C-alpha positions, 0 to 999 in steps of 0.5 A, spaced: 753 331 638 758 330 632 760 338 631 765 341 636 761 347 637 755 343 640 760 338 644 764 344 647 758 349 649 754 343 652 752 344 659 750 339 665 744 340 669 746 339 676 739 341 679 733 345 678 736 351 674 744 350 676 748 347 670 756 346 670 760 346 664 768 345 662 770 352 658 774 349 653 781 353 651 780 351 643 775 358 642 780 363 645 782 369 642 789 369 645 789 366 652 781 368 653 775 365 651 771 368 645 765 372 648 760 369 643 763 362 645 761 364 652 754 366 650 753 360 646 754 356 653 749 360 657 744 360 651 745 352 651 743 352 659 737 357 658 734 353 652 734 347 657 729 351 661 724 355 656 719 352 652 720 356 646 726 354 641 729 361 639 733 366 642 730 372 639 734 377 643 740 376 648 744 381 652 750 380 655 754 384 660 761 381 661 764 383 668 771 380 668 775 375 664 773 368 664 778 362 664 778 356 660 776 351 666 770 349 670 764 353 671 757 354 673 751 357 670 745 359 674 738 360 670 732 363 672 726 363 668 723 370 669 716 369 665 713 364 660 708 367 656 704 364 650 709 367 645 715 369 648 719 367 655 724 371 658 730 368 662 737 370 665 743 366 666 749 368 671 755 365 669 760 363 675 767 361 676 770 359 683 763 362 686 764 369 683 760 372 677 763 373 670 758 375 666 750 375 666 745 374 660 738 376 659 735 372 653 728 372 650 726 366 647 720 365 641 718 361 636 721 364 629 718 358 625 711 361 626 712 368 626 708 372 622 705 379 621 707 386 618 714 387 615 717 392 612 725 391 609 728 398 609 735 396 608 739 392 603 743 386 603 750 389 602 753 387 595 760 385 596 766 380 593 764 372 593 768 368 598 772 366 593 775 373 592 776 374 599 782 373 604 782 367 608 782 369 616 787 365 619 793 366 624 794 371 629 792 372 636 785 369 634 788 363 631 785 357 636 779 360 635 779 361 627 780 353 627 773 352 627 771 357 622 772 358 614 772 366 615 773 370 608 774 378 609 773 382 603 780 385 601 778 392 604 776 389 610 783 385 611 787 391 609 789 392 616 793 385 616 795 385 609 798 392 608 795 398 612 788 400 615 784 403 610 781 409 615 774 406 615 772 402 621 768 396 617 769 389 617 765 385 611 766 378 609 763 371 609 763 365 615 761 358 616 763 353 620 769 349 618 766 342 620 760 343 616 755 344 622 749 347 620 747 354 622 741 355 627 739 361 632 743 359 638 750 359 633 748 366 631 751 368 638 758 366 636 757 369 629 756 376 631 762 376 635 767 372 630 770 377 626 776 382 627 774 388 631 772 393 626 776 398 629 783 395 626 781 398 620 781 405 623 787 405 628 793 400 630 791 397 637 791 391 641 786 388 645 779 390 644 775 387 650 767 386 649 763 390 655 756 388 653 754 385 647 746 384 644 744 380 639 737 380 635 735 374 631 730 376 626 730 369 622 732 362 622 738 361 617 739 357 612 745 352 611 751 355 607 755 361 608 753 367 612 755 374 610 757 379 615 758 387 616 761 390 622 762 397 623 764 402 628 762 410 627 764 413 634 770 411 638 770 416 644 775 416 650 777 408 648 770 406 648 767 404 641 760 401 639 760 396 633 754 394 629 753 388 625 748 385 620 748 377 618 745 375 612 744 368 610 744 365 603 737 366 601 738 373 602 734 374 609 737 378 615 738 373 620 741 377 626 743 384 628 748 386 633 751 391 637 756 391 642 760 396 647 767 395 647 774 398 649 780 399 646 786 397 651 
């Protein structure tokens, strides 16, 4: 594997349904590995156990923070059918559970049937007109990506929050790694929290993250929009859309997070 993402999410099979991995500190937000990066590790393990190629629905509950270093993933294939397989992955460090993922896999290359697209791809400034995302407590994580935020989205960092909890922009792997359905797990958790443009805050840890993969992405830039409508008693939702350069909606996401 020639790409950082593949090398540093690769698991090793220990026995039937059990895998080991070395969690890298090169995907940290401050001192904690990014949640989407961790989910991608779990999906590497699950993907080795199921016959279908694409994770089409992935839901992860984070119980406690993960530390860089050795870990284990225990995979249970719940059911395999003709069109989909459902499996779970339990992520362990020092024998203790840290997060749990449930994933349904299918084959998007043969997907077909009724389609009604009732939403439109957002119109935003192009990558060259946007602000490069770098530095701050996500500097180590962002070394893997070329992230461009629209000027409005970057306002929390360049001037002051806009008062609208939204982040829009573009992203691609800096080393040229092609987009695929597994990497969309980290893409849906790669932008600054939308709440940064609503208020000054610090850590915004994810409690639960669900991604729905709608199509296989083409190579090139991915256009993203993440927004929050309800911040209640420190808890907030963040809804995401990811579109590829062909104009296809390739992923949607929702996460529940907490303002610290």
